[in-house]
C-alpha positions, 0 to 999 in steps of 0.5 A: 647245802641244807642243814641235817638233823644228826641225832638219829644218825649218831645213835645209829652209829653209837649202837652199831659200835657197841653191838660190833664190839660184843659179837666180835670181843675176844679178850683183850679187844676184838678180833675180826678175822678176814673172812672168818666168823668176825668179819663176816659178823660185822658185814651183817650188822651194818648191812641190816642197819643200813637196808632198814632205810633203803639202802641195796646191798651188793657183793662183788667177787672176793666178797667186798659189801657195797650198800648203795643209797641212790642219788640223782645221777645213778650212773656214778658214785661217791664211795664212803668205805673202810675195812671191817677186818681187825688185827688179833685182839685189836681195838673196835674202831680202827676200818670200822670207824669209816664203815660206821660213819658212811652208814650214819651219813646215809641215814641222816640224808635218808631220814631227811629226804636228801637226795644226793648228786651221786649214789652214795655207796658204803663199801665194806672192804675185805682184808685190809689187815695184812696180818692175816694173808701177807698181801696190802689192801687185798679188798680194794684191790679186787674191787677195783679188779686190779689184784695182782697176778697169782695173789689170790691163789698164792697167799695163805691165811695165818691161822688156816694155812688155807688160800686166799681163793680158798676162803673167797670160795668158802663163803660162796663168792667167786675166786674165778672171777678175782683171778680174771679181774672182775670188778664192781667199781671203776675210777670211771664211775667213782666220783670219789673215794671218802674213807674215814678213819681213826688216826693211829698216831697221837698228832690231833691229841697233841694238836687238840684238833677232833680231825683232820684232812688227809693230804697223803699216805706213805707208800712202803716196802716190807720184808716179812721174813729175813733171816740172818745166818751165821754158825751155832757155836759154844759161848765160852769156847769159840773167840770173838774174831771167829764168831759167825753171830747172827745175833750181832750181825742183825743188831748191827743192821737195826742199829744202821738202819736207824742211823740212816733214818736219822740222817735222811730225817735230818735232810728233810727225807720222810721216812720211817724205819721199823724191825717189829719182830726179831728173834732167834730159833727157839728150838735151837738157841740157848743161852749158851750158845752163839746165834746161828740163826736170826729172823726179822720183819723190817717195814719202810714208809715214805711218801716219796717213792725215791726215798724208798728206792735209796733205802732199799738200795741201802739196805742191800749194800749194809747187808752185804758189808754187815755179812762180809765183816761178821761171816754171816748171810742176810736172805731178805726173802720176798718183799711186799710193797705199796705205792705212796699216794696222793689225796685229791686237792679239790677233795681236801678242800672239799672236807675243809670247807664242810668243816667251815660251814660246821664251824669245826677247825681246819687241819691238813696232814700227811697219814704215815699209815697204809690205808685202802684210799691208797689203792683208789688214789693209784688207781686214778680214783679221786680220793680223800681221807678224814682222820678223826682224834684217837687216843692210845693209837691202833692196834691194840686194844686200848684204842680210845676215839671219843663219840664226840670226835666221831659226830663231828667228823660225821658232821663234815661228811654228811655237809659234803655228801650235800654238796652239788655235783659241780663240787665234786669236779676237780676243775 
């Protein structure tokens, strides 16, 4: 594999991060609303940079953006990508690091006159952060023509109240095409999907490593609109045995699910259980009232489909038991889910080989968070992720990826992209 001068690519990446922060700043942090001004600004920024060195720009029906550097075999492509939206007041690197690294790698190839074995396409994917629309991986699913029936008209953006279809059409894209399953990418023509991404936990920091190949992504099920209903009553007058206390019942559910997690973890099961939101109704609650209603959100993740199924069954049983014992009733509401995804072993090996070639440490780890790579892998596209060390987690303004670690991952990625066609085959 030829050695590439990455100085110009690094400068480009650093400048893009700075410009992206300034254009989407929303103190504290940044806000890039899906199909909103911030995401649009991010799309335009990276497109301008890529088209300056000859990349071709294309959009699909949903408004996903694809920036392509021509390869020797133009019938197939290697896709490097991630998302450019963010949570409200989030960090500057979640998602954007993958897109910017892809564009920087393209620039390194273009400036060195290296023509890759296949087209290299940077995918700027919409709507990965499900805080805006309550559905997982909308951008990658629409790119592959795999968005579930009814979603384009059935989900509404949290801030505007308008449907996904409305926002797609409002930006000049084609919601009807999405309804009909239009796709710009297909498993038959995508040789590999590579998603560089900041790590959203401290494992790499703890290990003292700048990057890692990812072996798999946890799947999940989520109940975002759970309600526990009991009965409001006077806090001083109502005896304990007659209370129908939704707060007590909800607390028992949280403790019960935590106990289930502890037992399954002790048995070697991969699992996380999170109640990210719990609250009584501000319109009716009071310090002198027994709570008659509590709303909760539950997020359960595992690399194992059978584990997810078992936990969901245990949840149903626990809700029924607690409800009977406390005189309350749990309504779980609609469920969303994503399947676990296994990364392609030959691509994990290719990442690790690239690290060895650049004298970088070799490390492989699973991903606890969901990513668009899961959609590609479960659609039959060979996929892999490259994690980049990052302090302070993600989905907050304090994300702290160091450029030296980004540069290490960029070196590994560009090394991969110079590999011959035979290196991308799983045989």
